[in-house]
DRENDO-1510 file (C-alpha; in Angstrom, 1 decimal, always signed):
<recs>
REC; n; res; u; v; w
REC; 1; MET; -31.0; +140.1; +155.8 .
REC; 2; LYS; -33.3; +141.2; +153.0 .
REC; 3; ARG; -36.1; +138.9; +151.8 .
REC; 4; TRP; -35.4; +137.1; +148.6 .
REC; 5; ASN; -39.0; +137.2; +147.5 .
REC; 6; GLY; -40.4; +140.5; +148.7 .
REC; 7; TRP; -39.8; +143.7; +150.5 .
REC; 8; GLY; -38.1; +144.1; +153.9 .
REC; 9; ASN; -36.1; +142.1; +156.4 .
REC; 10; VAL; -36.6; +138.4; +157.0 .
REC; 11; ASN; -36.8; +139.1; +160.7 .
REC; 12; THR; -39.8; +141.4; +160.4 .
REC; 13; ASP; -43.3; +140.0; +159.8 .
REC; 14; TYR; -45.8; +141.8; +157.7 .
REC; 15; PRO; -49.2; +140.2; +158.5 .
REC; 16; VAL; -52.3; +141.3; +156.5 .
REC; 17; PRO; -54.6; +143.1; +159.0 .
REC; 18; VAL; -58.0; +141.3; +159.7 .
REC; 19; SER; -59.8; +144.3; +158.3 .
REC; 20; ALA; -57.8; +144.2; +155.1 .
REC; 21; GLN; -58.6; +140.4; +154.7 .
REC; 22; ALA; -62.3; +141.1; +155.1 .
REC; 23; TYR; -62.1; +143.9; +152.5 .
REC; 24; LEU; -60.3; +141.6; +150.0 .
REC; 25; ALA; -62.7; +138.8; +150.7 .
REC; 26; ASN; -65.6; +141.1; +150.0 .
REC; 27; LEU; -64.1; +142.1; +146.7 .
REC; 28; PHE; -62.9; +138.7; +145.5 .
REC; 29; GLY; -64.8; +136.2; +147.5 .
REC; 30; SER; -63.3; +133.4; +149.6 .
REC; 31; LEU; -59.5; +133.7; +149.7 .
REC; 32; ASP; -57.2; +130.7; +149.2 .
REC; 33; PRO; -53.6; +131.8; +149.6 .
REC; 34; GLN; -51.1; +129.7; +147.7 .
REC; 35; PRO; -47.9; +128.7; +149.5 .
REC; 36; ASP; -44.7; +130.5; +148.6 .
REC; 37; ALA; -42.2; +128.8; +146.3 .
REC; 38; ASP; -39.4; +127.1; +148.3 .
REC; 39; TYR; -36.1; +129.0; +148.2 .
REC; 40; LYS; -34.0; +125.8; +147.7 .
REC; 41; THR; -36.3; +124.5; +145.0 .
REC; 42; VAL; -36.1; +127.8; +143.1 .
REC; 43; LEU; -32.3; +127.7; +143.3 .
REC; 44; LYS; -32.2; +124.3; +141.7 .
REC; 45; SER; -34.2; +125.6; +138.7 .
REC; 46; LEU; -31.5; +128.1; +137.6 .
REC; 47; PRO; -29.8; +127.4; +134.3 .
REC; 48; THR; -26.0; +127.2; +134.0 .
REC; 49; SER; -24.3; +130.6; +133.7 .
REC; 50; ARG; -23.1; +131.6; +130.2 .
REC; 51; LEU; -20.4; +133.9; +131.4 .
REC; 52; PRO; -16.7; +133.1; +131.5 .
REC; 53; ALA; -15.1; +133.0; +135.0 .
REC; 54; HIS; -13.9; +136.2; +136.5 .
REC; 55; PRO; -12.6; +137.0; +140.0 .
REC; 56; LEU; -15.1; +139.8; +140.5 .
REC; 57; VAL; -18.1; +137.9; +139.2 .
REC; 58; ASP; -20.3; +135.6; +141.3 .
REC; 59; SER; -22.1; +133.1; +139.2 .
REC; 60; SER; -23.7; +131.2; +142.1 .
REC; 61; ALA; -27.4; +130.5; +142.0 .
REC; 62; GLU; -27.9; +132.5; +145.3 .
REC; 63; ALA; -26.4; +135.7; +143.9 .
REC; 64; ARG; -28.3; +135.4; +140.6 .
REC; 65; LEU; -31.6; +134.7; +142.2 .
REC; 66; THR; -31.4; +137.6; +144.6 .
REC; 67; HIS; -30.6; +140.0; +141.7 .
REC; 68; ALA; -33.2; +138.6; +139.2 .
REC; 69; ARG; -36.1; +140.9; +139.9 .
REC; 70; GLY; -37.1; +144.3; +141.3 .
REC; 71; GLN; -39.9; +145.2; +143.8 .
REC; 72; SER; -43.0; +145.7; +141.6 .
REC; 73; LEU; -46.1; +143.6; +142.1 .
REC; 74; PRO; -45.3; +141.5; +139.0 .
REC; 75; ASP; -41.9; +140.9; +140.5 .
REC; 76; TRP; -43.3; +139.7; +143.8 .
REC; 77; VAL; -45.8; +137.4; +142.0 .
REC; 78; ALA; -42.9; +135.9; +140.0 .
REC; 79; LEU; -40.7; +135.4; +143.1 .
REC; 80; ARG; -43.5; +134.1; +145.4 .
REC; 81; SER; -44.6; +131.6; +142.7 .
REC; 82; GLY; -41.1; +130.6; +141.7 .
REC; 83; ARG; -42.0; +131.4; +138.1 .
REC; 84; ILE; -39.0; +133.5; +137.2 .
REC; 85; PRO; -38.4; +133.4; +133.4 .
REC; 86; VAL; -34.9; +134.8; +133.2 .
REC; 87; PHE; -31.9; +135.2; +135.6 .
REC; 88; PRO; -28.7; +137.2; +135.2 .
REC; 89; ASP; -25.7; +135.0; +134.4 .
REC; 90; GLY; -23.6; +136.5; +137.1 .
REC; 91; VAL; -23.4; +139.3; +139.6 .
REC; 92; ALA; -20.3; +141.5; +140.0 .
REC; 93; TYR; -19.5; +143.5; +143.1 .
REC; 94; PRO; -17.0; +146.3; +142.2 .
REC; 95; GLN; -15.3; +148.2; +145.0 .
REC; 96; THR; -13.6; +150.9; +142.9 .
REC; 97; GLU; -14.1; +152.8; +139.6 .
REC; 98; GLU; -11.3; +150.8; +138.2 .
REC; 99; ASP; -13.2; +147.6; +139.0 .
REC; 100; VAL; -16.2; +149.0; +137.1 .
REC; 101; ARG; -14.1; +149.8; +134.1 .
REC; 102; THR; -12.5; +146.3; +134.2 .
REC; 103; LEU; -16.0; +144.7; +134.4 .
REC; 104; ILE; -17.3; +146.7; +131.4 .
REC; 105; VAL; -14.3; +145.6; +129.3 .
REC; 106; TYR; -14.9; +142.0; +130.5 .
REC; 107; ALA; -18.6; +142.2; +129.5 .
REC; 108; GLN; -17.7; +143.6; +126.1 .
REC; 109; LYS; -15.3; +140.7; +125.4 .
REC; 110; ALA; -17.8; +138.2; +126.7 .
REC; 111; GLY; -20.6; +139.8; +124.5 .
REC; 112; ALA; -22.6; +140.3; +127.6 .
REC; 113; LYS; -25.2; +142.9; +128.5 .
REC; 114; VAL; -24.7; +144.9; +131.7 .
REC; 115; ILE; -27.4; +145.9; +134.1 .
REC; 116; PRO; -26.4; +148.5; +136.8 .
REC; 117; TYR; -27.9; +147.5; +140.1 .
REC; 118; GLY; -28.3; +149.8; +143.2 .
REC; 119; GLY; -30.7; +148.7; +145.9 .
REC; 120; GLY; -32.9; +146.5; +143.8 .
REC; 121; THR; -36.0; +148.6; +144.6 .
REC; 122; SER; -37.0; +149.3; +141.0 .
REC; 123; VAL; -40.7; +148.9; +140.1 .
REC; 124; ALA; -40.2; +149.7; +136.4 .
REC; 125; GLY; -38.5; +146.4; +135.4 .
REC; 126; HIS; -35.3; +147.9; +134.2 .
REC; 127; ILE; -33.1; +145.6; +136.4 .
REC; 128; ASN; -34.9; +142.5; +135.2 .
REC; 129; PRO; -33.0; +140.5; +132.5 .
REC; 130; LEU; -34.8; +139.8; +129.3 .
REC; 131; LYS; -34.9; +136.5; +127.5 .
REC; 132; SER; -32.0; +136.6; +125.0 .
REC; 133; ASP; -29.2; +134.5; +123.6 .
REC; 134; THR; -26.8; +137.1; +125.0 .
REC; 135; PRO; -25.5; +136.6; +128.6 .
REC; 136; VAL; -26.3; +139.2; +131.2 .
REC; 137; LEU; -24.0; +140.6; +133.9 .
REC; 138; THR; -25.7; +142.4; +136.8 .
REC; 139; LEU; -23.3; +145.0; +138.2 .
REC; 140; SER; -24.1; +145.7; +141.9 .
REC; 141; LEU; -22.7; +148.9; +143.5 .
REC; 142; GLU; -23.5; +147.8; +147.0 .
REC; 143; ARG; -19.8; +147.9; +148.0 .
REC; 144; MET; -19.2; +151.4; +146.8 .
REC; 145; THR; -20.6; +153.5; +149.6 .
REC; 146; ARG; -18.0; +155.9; +150.9 .
REC; 147; LEU; -18.2; +159.6; +151.5 .
REC; 148; LEU; -15.4; +161.0; +149.3 .
REC; 149; ASP; -15.7; +164.7; +150.1 .
REC; 150; LEU; -17.7; +167.1; +152.1 .
REC; 151; ASP; -17.3; +170.8; +151.0 .
REC; 152; GLU; -18.7; +172.7; +154.0 .
REC; 153; PHE; -18.1; +176.1; +152.3 .
REC; 154; GLY; -19.9; +175.1; +149.0 .
REC; 155; ARG; -22.4; +172.9; +150.8 .
REC; 156; THR; -21.8; +169.8; +148.6 .
REC; 157; ALA; -21.0; +166.2; +149.4 .
REC; 158; THR; -19.5; +163.6; +147.1 .
REC; 159; PHE; -20.4; +159.9; +147.6 .
REC; 160; GLU; -19.8; +156.7; +145.8 .
REC; 161; ALA; -23.1; +155.8; +144.0 .
REC; 162; GLY; -23.9; +152.6; +146.0 .
REC; 163; VAL; -24.6; +154.4; +149.3 .
REC; 164; THR; -28.2; +153.7; +150.5 .
REC; 165; GLY; -30.5; +156.4; +151.9 .
REC; 166; PRO; -30.0; +155.5; +155.6 .
REC; 167; GLU; -26.2; +155.2; +155.2 .
REC; 168; LEU; -26.0; +158.6; +153.4 .
REC; 169; GLU; -28.1; +160.4; +156.0 .
REC; 170; GLN; -26.2; +158.9; +158.9 .
REC; 171; VAL; -22.9; +160.0; +157.5 .
REC; 172; LEU; -24.1; +163.5; +156.8 .
REC; 173; GLN; -26.1; +164.1; +160.0 .
REC; 174; VAL; -23.2; +163.3; +162.4 .
REC; 175; ARG; -21.5; +166.2; +160.6 .
REC; 176; GLY; -24.6; +168.4; +161.0 .
REC; 177; TYR; -25.9; +168.2; +157.4 .
REC; 178; THR; -28.7; +166.5; +155.5 .
REC; 179; LEU; -29.6; +165.7; +151.9 .
REC; 180; GLY; -33.3; +165.6; +152.8 .
REC; 181; HIS; -34.2; +163.1; +150.1 .
REC; 182; TYR; -36.6; +160.5; +151.3 .
REC; 183; PRO; -38.3; +158.4; +148.6 .
REC; 184; GLN; -40.6; +155.6; +149.7 .
REC; 185; SER; -37.7; +153.1; +148.9 .
REC; 186; HIS; -35.3; +155.1; +151.1 .
REC; 187; GLU; -34.5; +152.1; +153.3 .
REC; 188; TYR; -32.8; +150.2; +150.5 .
REC; 189; SER; -32.5; +152.5; +147.4 .
REC; 190; THR; -29.2; +154.1; +146.5 .
REC; 191; LEU; -27.9; +157.5; +145.5 .
REC; 192; GLY; -26.9; +156.3; +142.0 .
REC; 193; GLY; -30.4; +154.7; +141.7 .
REC; 194; TRP; -32.1; +158.0; +142.6 .
REC; 195; ILE; -30.2; +159.8; +139.8 .
REC; 196; ALA; -30.7; +157.0; +137.3 .
REC; 197; THR; -34.5; +157.0; +137.9 .
REC; 198; ARG; -35.0; +160.8; +138.5 .
REC; 199; SER; -36.2; +160.1; +142.0 .
REC; 200; SER; -38.7; +162.2; +144.0 .
REC; 201; GLY; -39.1; +162.0; +147.8 .
REC; 202; GLN; -41.7; +162.9; +150.4 .
REC; 203; GLN; -39.8; +166.1; +151.4 .
REC; 204; SER; -39.0; +167.2; +147.9 .
REC; 205; TYR; -41.3; +170.2; +148.4 .
REC; 206; LYS; -38.6; +171.8; +150.5 .
REC; 207; TYR; -35.3; +170.1; +149.7 .
REC; 208; GLY; -36.0; +169.4; +146.1 .
REC; 209; ARG; -36.2; +166.4; +143.7 .
REC; 210; ILE; -33.0; +164.6; +142.9 .
REC; 211; GLU; -32.4; +166.6; +139.8 .
REC; 212; GLN; -32.3; +169.7; +142.0 .
REC; 213; LEU; -29.8; +168.1; +144.3 .
REC; 214; PHE; -27.5; +166.4; +141.8 .
REC; 215; ALA; -24.5; +168.6; +141.2 .
REC; 216; GLY; -22.1; +166.4; +139.2 .
REC; 217; GLY; -20.2; +163.2; +139.4 .
REC; 218; ARG; -18.8; +160.4; +137.2 .
REC; 219; MET; -20.1; +157.6; +135.0 .
REC; 220; GLU; -18.3; +154.7; +133.4 .
REC; 221; THR; -19.5; +153.8; +129.9 .
REC; 222; PRO; -18.3; +151.4; +127.2 .
REC; 223; ARG; -16.6; +154.4; +125.5 .
REC; 224; GLY; -14.8; +155.5; +128.7 .
REC; 225; GLN; -15.4; +157.7; +131.7 .
REC; 226; ILE; -17.8; +160.7; +131.6 .
REC; 227; GLU; -16.9; +163.5; +134.1 .
REC; 228; LEU; -19.7; +165.7; +135.1 .
REC; 229; PRO; -18.2; +168.8; +136.7 .
REC; 230; HIS; -20.1; +170.9; +139.2 .
REC; 231; PHE; -21.0; +174.3; +137.6 .
REC; 232; PRO; -23.3; +176.4; +140.0 .
REC; 233; ALA; -24.9; +178.0; +136.9 .
REC; 234; SER; -24.2; +178.1; +133.2 .
REC; 235; ALA; -25.8; +179.4; +130.0 .
REC; 236; ALA; -23.5; +177.5; +127.8 .
REC; 237; GLY; -25.7; +175.0; +126.0 .
REC; 238; PRO; -27.4; +171.8; +127.2 .
REC; 239; ASP; -26.6; +170.3; +130.6 .
REC; 240; ILE; -25.1; +166.7; +130.2 .
REC; 241; LYS; -26.5; +165.9; +133.7 .
REC; 242; GLU; -30.0; +166.0; +132.2 .
REC; 243; MET; -29.0; +163.1; +129.9 .
REC; 244; ILE; -28.0; +161.0; +133.0 .
REC; 245; LEU; -31.0; +161.8; +135.1 .
REC; 246; GLY; -33.7; +159.3; +134.5 .
REC; 247; SER; -31.5; +157.3; +132.1 .
REC; 248; GLU; -32.3; +154.0; +133.9 .
REC; 249; GLY; -28.8; +152.7; +133.3 .
REC; 250; ARG; -28.8; +153.1; +129.5 .
REC; 251; MET; -26.0; +155.6; +129.4 .
REC; 252; GLY; -23.6; +153.8; +131.7 .
REC; 253; VAL; -22.8; +153.1; +135.4 .
REC; 254; ILE; -22.9; +156.0; +137.8 .
REC; 255; THR; -20.0; +155.5; +140.1 .
REC; 256; GLN; -20.0; +158.7; +142.2 .
REC; 257; ALA; -22.2; +161.7; +142.6 .
REC; 258; LYS; -21.9; +165.2; +144.1 .
REC; 259; VAL; -25.0; +166.4; +145.8 .
REC; 260; LYS; -26.1; +169.7; +147.4 .
REC; 261; VAL; -26.6; +169.4; +151.2 .
REC; 262; ARG; -28.0; +171.6; +153.9 .
REC; 263; ARG; -27.5; +172.2; +157.5 .
REC; 264; LEU; -29.8; +170.1; +159.7 .
REC; 265; PRO; -32.8; +172.0; +160.9 .
REC; 266; GLU; -32.7; +173.0; +164.6 .
REC; 267; ALA; -36.2; +171.5; +165.1 .
REC; 268; GLU; -38.8; +169.5; +163.1 .
REC; 269; GLU; -42.5; +169.5; +163.7 .
REC; 270; PHE; -45.2; +167.4; +161.9 .
REC; 271; TYR; -48.9; +168.1; +161.9 .
REC; 272; GLY; -52.0; +166.3; +160.7 .
REC; 273; VAL; -55.0; +168.3; +159.7 .
REC; 274; PHE; -58.4; +166.9; +158.9 .
REC; 275; PHE; -60.8; +168.7; +156.5 .
REC; 276; PRO; -64.6; +168.1; +156.2 .
REC; 277; SER; -64.3; +167.4; +152.5 .
REC; 278; TRP; -61.8; +166.5; +149.8 .
REC; 279; GLU; -62.5; +169.8; +148.0 .
REC; 280; GLN; -61.6; +171.8; +151.1 .
REC; 281; GLY; -58.4; +169.9; +151.7 .
REC; 282; ALA; -57.4; +170.3; +148.1 .
REC; 283; GLU; -58.1; +174.1; +148.2 .
REC; 284; ALA; -55.9; +174.4; +151.4 .
REC; 285; VAL; -53.0; +172.6; +149.7 .
REC; 286; ARG; -53.4; +174.8; +146.7 .
REC; 287; GLN; -53.2; +178.0; +148.8 .
REC; 288; ILE; -50.2; +176.8; +150.8 .
REC; 289; ALA; -48.3; +175.9; +147.6 .
REC; 290; GLN; -49.2; +179.2; +145.8 .
REC; 291; GLU; -48.3; +181.3; +148.8 .
REC; 292; GLU; -44.9; +179.5; +149.0 .
REC; 293; ILE; -45.3; +178.7; +152.7 .
REC; 294; GLN; -42.0; +177.0; +153.8 .
REC; 295; VAL; -43.0; +173.4; +154.6 .
REC; 296; SER; -40.9; +170.3; +153.7 .
REC; 297; MET; -43.8; +167.9; +153.0 .
REC; 298; LEU; -47.4; +168.5; +152.0 .
REC; 299; SER; -49.8; +165.8; +150.9 .
</recs>
């Protein structure tokens, strides 16, 4: 189970190393850690939901608390202290594109704002509700995770947008393929979230950033569905996919995405090299990049 007030699983401890404690004490003086806010106490602080009842919407305090903030440092401070200024009024868990359309219509009739929610790993604040007289519906894609199509001839795969990084790679790799996209939030972040935030990953040097892997898909908007067909190349005006990439949920809810995949490498090797100085290391990286040496990750 994911932590409600920080990163990772509740069954995994993340102690601060003794050396780090000494470093922080040297910077800030004597450390006096404050106790974390109590989960049950925070639940009792939630205001009543302003949304009308709907079979797809969970208005419980538990669902609203666990979808109230992202994973930035300010988010962690708010969660750990229990000082969370705003909560969504409900959380919906669609399982199909039809469910998403139904929920958008419901939100329009209720006068509610909609926040698309993938893995909740945002550090930019765009999944955090803002204080407003308008109710907020968080729309979680966590139940839309299926592989819809694998085109082995064209080397593309189509997934529902709520699939997480580990789920996506597991499904592809048993079939001999990989997307090769590994952002730092890979454990929990989703394909739709990668597209909506124009994600980069550690191995983007070889496999590409998400804008190089995103080949098409679908999005549900208040005005209807947007179909993004896959064109290998086109000179016919602007590419609508560029409007979706990095849109942070403003344009609508990404429901499925077609991505370019590659065959799994026959072998992987990782090396660490130490240089006498920063300047020499930076110069080596520059030469490797300019000579276009085929590596997947270089830092």
